[in-house]
C-alpha positions as CSV (number, residue, x, y, z in Angstrom):
1,M,26.7,31.4,29.6
2,E,30.4,30.9,30.6
3,L,30.7,34.6,31.2
4,W,27.6,34.5,33.5
5,G,29.2,31.5,35.4
6,M,32.4,33.5,35.8
7,A,30.5,36.5,37.1
8,Q,28.6,34.2,39.6
9,K,31.9,32.8,40.8
10,E,33.4,36.3,41.1
11,Y,30.3,37.4,43.2
12,I,30.7,34.4,45.5
13,Q,34.3,35.2,46.1
14,N,33.7,38.9,46.6
15,P,30.1,40.1,47.3
16,S,31.3,43.7,46.7
17,S,32.3,43.1,43.1
18,S,32.4,45.7,40.4
19,N,29.4,47.1,38.6
20,L,30.4,45.0,35.6
21,T,29.9,41.8,37.5
22,F,26.4,42.9,38.7
23,E,25.6,43.9,35.1
24,I,26.5,40.5,33.8
25,L,24.5,38.7,36.5
26,Q,21.4,40.8,35.7
27,R,21.6,40.1,32.0
28,S,21.0,36.3,31.9
29,G,19.8,36.5,28.2
30,V,17.1,34.1,27.0
31,N,18.6,30.7,27.7
32,P,16.8,28.6,30.3
33,M,19.2,28.4,33.3
34,I,19.1,26.3,36.5
35,Q,21.7,26.5,39.2
36,V,22.2,23.6,41.6
37,N,24.3,23.0,44.7
38,E,26.6,20.1,45.4
39,F,23.6,18.0,46.4
40,G,21.8,18.6,43.1
41,R,19.1,20.8,44.7
42,I,18.0,23.8,42.7
43,I,19.0,27.1,44.2
44,E,18.2,29.4,41.3
45,F,16.6,29.3,37.9
46,R,15.9,31.9,35.1
47,N,14.0,32.0,31.8
48,I,11.9,29.0,32.7
49,E,8.1,29.0,32.7
50,W,7.3,27.7,36.1
51,N,5.0,29.2,38.7
52,I,5.8,28.4,42.3
53,K,2.2,29.0,43.4
54,K,0.6,26.8,40.8
55,Q,3.1,24.1,39.8
56,D,4.8,21.4,41.9
57,S,8.6,21.4,42.2
58,T,8.8,18.0,40.4
59,K,7.9,19.8,37.3
60,L,11.0,22.1,37.7
61,Y,13.2,19.1,38.3
62,S,11.9,17.4,35.2
63,I,12.8,20.5,33.2
64,L,16.3,20.3,34.8
65,E,16.7,16.7,33.5
66,K,15.9,17.8,29.9
67,I,18.3,20.7,30.1
68,K,21.1,18.5,31.3
69,K,20.9,16.6,28.0
70,E,21.4,19.8,25.9
71,N,24.7,21.1,27.2
72,D,27.5,20.3,29.5
73,P,27.2,22.1,32.9
74,I,29.4,25.1,33.9
75,L,31.0,24.5,37.3
76,I,31.0,27.3,39.8
77,Q,33.5,26.4,42.6
78,F,35.4,28.3,45.2
79,R,38.2,27.1,47.6
80,N,39.3,28.9,50.7
81,G,42.8,29.9,51.6
82,I,43.8,26.3,52.8
83,G,42.4,24.7,49.6
84,D,39.1,23.4,51.0
85,L,36.2,23.4,48.5
86,V,33.6,25.6,50.2
87,V,31.4,26.3,47.2
88,N,30.6,23.5,44.7
89,Q,27.7,24.5,42.4
90,A,26.8,23.7,38.7
91,L,25.0,25.8,36.1
92,Y,22.9,23.9,33.7
93,Y,21.6,25.8,30.6
94,G,19.5,24.9,27.6
95,N,19.4,26.2,24.1
96,S,17.5,29.4,23.3
97,S,14.4,29.3,21.2
98,T,16.3,31.1,18.4
99,L,19.0,28.4,18.4
100,K,16.4,25.6,18.4
101,K,14.8,27.2,15.3
102,L,18.1,27.5,13.6
103,Q,18.7,23.8,14.0
104,Y,15.7,23.2,11.8
105,Y,16.7,25.7,9.1
106,P,19.2,23.3,7.3
107,L,16.3,20.8,7.1
108,A,14.0,23.4,5.8
109,L,16.6,24.5,3.3
110,L,17.2,20.9,2.2
111,L,13.5,20.5,1.8
112,I,13.2,23.6,-0.4
113,I,16.2,22.4,-2.5
114,F,14.5,19.0,-2.9
115,L,11.2,20.5,-3.9
116,F,12.9,22.8,-6.3
117,G,14.8,19.9,-7.8
118,A,11.6,17.8,-8.0
119,M,9.9,20.7,-9.8
120,L,12.8,20.9,-12.3
121,Y,12.8,17.2,-12.8
122,F,9.0,17.1,-13.4
123,F,9.3,20.1,-15.8
124,F,12.0,18.5,-17.9
125,K,10.4,15.1,-17.8
126,T,7.0,16.6,-18.9
127,S,8.8,18.6,-21.6
128,R,10.6,15.5,-22.8
129,I,7.4,13.4,-22.9
130,A,5.6,16.2,-24.8
131,E,8.5,16.4,-27.3
132,Q,8.4,12.6,-27.7
133,N,4.7,12.7,-28.3
134,R,5.0,15.4,-30.9
135,L,7.8,13.3,-32.6
136,W,5.6,10.2,-32.5
137,A,2.7,12.1,-34.0
138,A,4.8,13.7,-36.8
139,M,6.6,10.4,-37.6
140,A,3.3,8.5,-37.7
141,K,1.6,11.0,-40.0
142,E,4.5,11.2,-42.3
143,T,4.7,7.4,-42.5
144,A,1.0,7.2,-43.3
145,H,1.4,9.9,-46.0
146,Q,4.5,8.3,-47.6
147,I,2.8,4.9,-47.7
148,G,-0.5,6.3,-48.9
149,T,0.9,7.9,-52.0
150,P,2.1,4.8,-53.8
151,L,-0.8,2.8,-52.5
152,T,-3.2,5.0,-54.3
153,S,-1.4,4.4,-57.6
154,M,-1.2,0.6,-56.9
155,V,-5.0,0.4,-56.3
156,G,-5.5,2.1,-59.7
157,W,-3.2,-0.4,-61.5
158,I,-4.9,-3.4,-59.8
159,T,-8.3,-2.1,-60.9
160,L,-7.1,-1.9,-64.5
161,L,-5.5,-5.4,-64.4
162,K,-8.6,-6.9,-62.9
163,E,-10.7,-5.7,-65.8
164,K,-8.5,-7.9,-68.1
165,Q,-8.0,-10.8,-65.7
166,K,-11.0,-10.9,-63.3
167,K,-10.3,-14.3,-61.9
168,S,-6.5,-14.0,-61.6
169,I,-5.5,-15.5,-58.2
170,P,-2.2,-13.5,-58.0
171,L,-4.2,-10.3,-58.5
172,I,-6.7,-11.3,-55.8
173,E,-3.8,-12.0,-53.3
174,I,-2.1,-8.7,-54.3
175,E,-5.4,-6.9,-53.6
176,K,-5.6,-8.4,-50.2
177,D,-2.0,-7.2,-49.4
178,I,-2.9,-3.8,-50.7
179,A,-5.9,-3.8,-48.4
180,R,-3.6,-4.8,-45.5
181,L,-1.3,-1.9,-46.4
182,N,-4.2,0.5,-46.4
183,L,-5.1,-0.8,-42.9
184,I,-1.5,-0.2,-41.7
185,T,-1.6,3.3,-43.2
186,D,-4.8,4.0,-41.4
187,R,-3.3,2.8,-38.1
188,F,-0.3,5.1,-38.4
189,S,-2.6,8.0,-39.2
190,K,-4.6,7.3,-36.1
191,V,-1.5,7.0,-33.9
192,G,-0.4,10.4,-35.1
193,S,-3.6,12.0,-33.6
194,I,-6.1,11.4,-30.9
195,P,-8.3,8.6,-32.3
196,K,-12.0,8.3,-32.0
197,L,-13.3,5.6,-29.7
198,V,-16.6,3.9,-30.4
199,A,-18.6,1.2,-28.7
200,S,-17.3,-2.1,-30.3
201,D,-17.2,-5.8,-29.6
202,L,-13.8,-6.6,-28.2
203,T,-14.4,-10.4,-28.6
204,S,-14.7,-10.1,-32.4
205,V,-11.6,-7.8,-32.6
206,I,-9.5,-10.5,-30.8
207,K,-10.9,-13.3,-33.0
208,E,-10.1,-11.5,-36.2
209,T,-6.6,-10.5,-35.1
210,V,-5.8,-14.0,-33.9
211,N,-7.2,-15.7,-37.0
212,Y,-5.1,-13.4,-39.2
213,L,-1.9,-14.1,-37.4
214,Q,-2.6,-17.8,-36.9
215,K,-2.8,-18.4,-40.7
216,R,0.6,-16.7,-41.1
217,S,2.4,-18.4,-38.3
218,S,4.3,-21.7,-38.1
219,E,2.3,-24.8,-37.6
220,H,4.4,-25.5,-34.6
221,I,2.8,-22.6,-32.8
222,K,-0.2,-23.9,-30.9
223,F,-2.8,-21.1,-30.3
224,K,-5.2,-21.5,-27.3
225,I,-8.0,-18.9,-27.2
226,Q,-10.3,-18.5,-24.2
227,L,-13.1,-16.0,-25.0
228,P,-16.5,-15.6,-23.5
229,N,-19.5,-16.7,-25.6
230,K,-20.9,-13.2,-25.8
231,K,-20.1,-9.8,-27.0
232,I,-18.0,-7.5,-24.9
233,I,-18.9,-4.0,-25.8
234,I,-16.6,-1.3,-24.6
235,P,-15.3,2.1,-26.0
236,L,-12.3,1.4,-28.2
237,N,-10.6,1.9,-31.5
238,S,-10.7,-1.5,-33.1
239,Q,-7.8,-1.0,-35.5
240,L,-5.4,0.3,-32.8
241,I,-6.4,-2.5,-30.3
242,S,-5.9,-5.0,-33.1
243,W,-2.4,-3.5,-33.7
244,T,-1.6,-3.8,-30.0
245,L,-2.6,-7.4,-29.9
246,E,-0.6,-8.1,-33.0
247,N,2.5,-6.6,-31.4
248,L,2.1,-8.7,-28.2
249,I,1.4,-11.9,-30.1
250,K,4.3,-11.4,-32.5
251,N,6.6,-10.8,-29.6
252,G,5.4,-14.1,-28.1
253,I,6.0,-15.9,-31.3
254,D,9.5,-14.5,-31.7
255,A,10.3,-15.4,-28.1
256,M,9.4,-19.0,-28.8
257,N,11.5,-19.2,-32.0
258,G,8.5,-20.6,-34.0
259,K,7.6,-23.4,-31.6
260,G,5.5,-23.4,-28.5
261,N,2.1,-22.6,-27.0
262,L,0.5,-19.2,-27.2
263,N,-2.5,-18.5,-24.9
264,I,-4.9,-15.6,-25.3
265,R,-7.5,-15.1,-22.6
266,L,-10.2,-12.5,-22.2
267,L,-11.7,-12.0,-18.7
268,E,-14.6,-9.6,-17.8
269,K,-14.4,-8.0,-14.4
270,A,-16.6,-5.6,-12.6
271,S,-15.2,-2.3,-14.0
272,E,-12.6,-3.4,-16.5
273,I,-11.7,-6.0,-19.1
274,E,-8.5,-8.1,-18.8
275,I,-6.6,-9.5,-21.7
276,L,-3.8,-12.0,-21.0
277,I,-1.3,-13.1,-23.6
278,S,1.1,-15.8,-22.5
279,D,3.8,-17.6,-24.3
280,T,6.2,-20.5,-23.5
281,G,9.3,-18.7,-24.9
282,S,12.6,-17.7,-23.4
283,G,11.3,-15.2,-20.9
284,M,13.3,-12.2,-19.9
285,K,15.2,-10.7,-17.0
286,K,13.6,-8.3,-14.5
287,E,15.6,-5.3,-15.7
288,V,14.6,-6.0,-19.3
289,A,10.9,-6.3,-18.3
290,N,11.2,-2.8,-16.7
291,K,12.5,-1.2,-19.9
292,I,10.6,-3.2,-22.5
293,F,8.0,-0.4,-23.1
294,K,10.5,2.4,-23.5
295,P,10.9,3.8,-27.1
296,G,13.9,2.4,-28.8
297,F,14.6,-0.4,-26.4
298,T,14.7,-3.8,-28.0
299,T,16.4,-7.2,-27.4
300,K,16.3,-8.1,-31.1
301,T,19.2,-7.7,-33.4
302,R,17.0,-6.3,-36.1
303,G,14.4,-4.6,-34.0
304,W,13.6,-0.8,-33.7
305,G,12.1,-1.0,-30.3
306,L,8.8,0.7,-31.4
307,G,6.2,-2.1,-31.3
308,L,5.7,-2.3,-27.5
309,S,6.1,1.5,-27.0
310,L,3.4,2.1,-29.6
311,A,1.3,-0.5,-27.8
312,K,1.7,1.3,-24.5
313,R,0.8,4.6,-26.2
314,I,-2.4,3.0,-27.7
315,I,-3.5,1.4,-24.4
316,V,-2.4,4.1,-21.8
317,D,-2.7,7.4,-23.7
318,F,-5.6,6.7,-26.0
319,H,-7.7,4.1,-24.1
320,K,-6.7,5.2,-20.5
321,G,-6.0,1.6,-19.7
322,K,-2.9,-0.3,-18.4
323,I,-0.4,-2.6,-20.1
324,S,2.4,-4.5,-18.2
325,V,4.5,-7.6,-18.0
326,L,2.4,-9.6,-15.6
327,K,4.9,-12.5,-15.2
328,T,8.1,-13.6,-16.8
329,V,10.4,-16.5,-16.0
330,L,13.7,-17.2,-17.9
331,G,13.3,-20.3,-20.0
332,K,9.6,-20.7,-19.3
333,G,7.8,-17.7,-20.9
334,T,6.2,-14.3,-20.4
335,S,2.6,-13.1,-19.7
336,F,1.4,-9.7,-20.8
337,Q,-1.6,-8.1,-19.2
338,V,-3.8,-5.5,-20.8
339,L,-6.6,-3.7,-18.8
340,L,-9.3,-1.7,-20.5
341,K,-12.1,0.2,-18.9
342,K,-15.6,-0.9,-19.5
343,A,-17.3,2.4,-19.0
344,P,-16.9,5.4,-21.3
345,F,-14.5,8.2,-20.2
346,K,-14.0,11.8,-21.1
347,N,-12.1,12.8,-24.2
348,S,-13.0,9.6,-26.0
349,K,-13.7,11.4,-29.2
350,E,-11.5,13.6,-31.4
């Protein structure tokens, strides 16, 4: 464009300029160009879609205002022999369509890089989750197998001892503990594979779980249970749901250091069931609440960080529900929320 402006200046100074000057003036390229005089009136324009027969001149001047914002003007000036300015024109030009497209190419390239990075992140995250799930399944099955082997032997020995001492209280209590170990083994076995969900009464599952823990908790823990006076039948695996409730209740008891109030409430909504478990313990920080369901994360000195991560796997992966920290306040306590679907869903069987 500067070359074209120089040629225009050369032509004004010498109308009989060389063929090169005329050649340059003829080849204006593809940039929109508007040449104005010293008063700002348009004296020539090129590469602009404007029809003098169909469009008003105001349209052309509005195009000029847009072009002025794109590039600085090229001045075309000529002075006579005594130094007077006899020609004072300006050439305004805009960017070509190719240059405008090139301006968006870096954005397009960044978008492609972002999408590629997002795909890689999603791929690695999915692979990691799949690997973790395989590890969970293998660990759970192996745990169930390792516990099951001595349990089978213990059941046999208890049966022999009971034949000799049928009313022995210690044997009866040991038998109860063995039954409990069998239940734990069965739970691990179910976590290691996709469990079968059957229509069950959630109210009775909660009652049995709370009664079991209440008998084994400190007398300074006050349980408050709010359950509807009817059966709540939904598709679930009662053993795994009971395990989840145990983990949440035990976490609440630990947070209260053996003294406080523990509230369990069951609410029936239109399409889902809500279970709220609240304690009056120490509470937790927001950053801790965001990590509490991650495998291996724990705030306890002797914890493995598996209980709540297993609870999330049971609720989210197996029952297609939701589990979260509904509310937590330091020094006042924490509320956990579990949401379960009322209607059956696909893949609810093995």
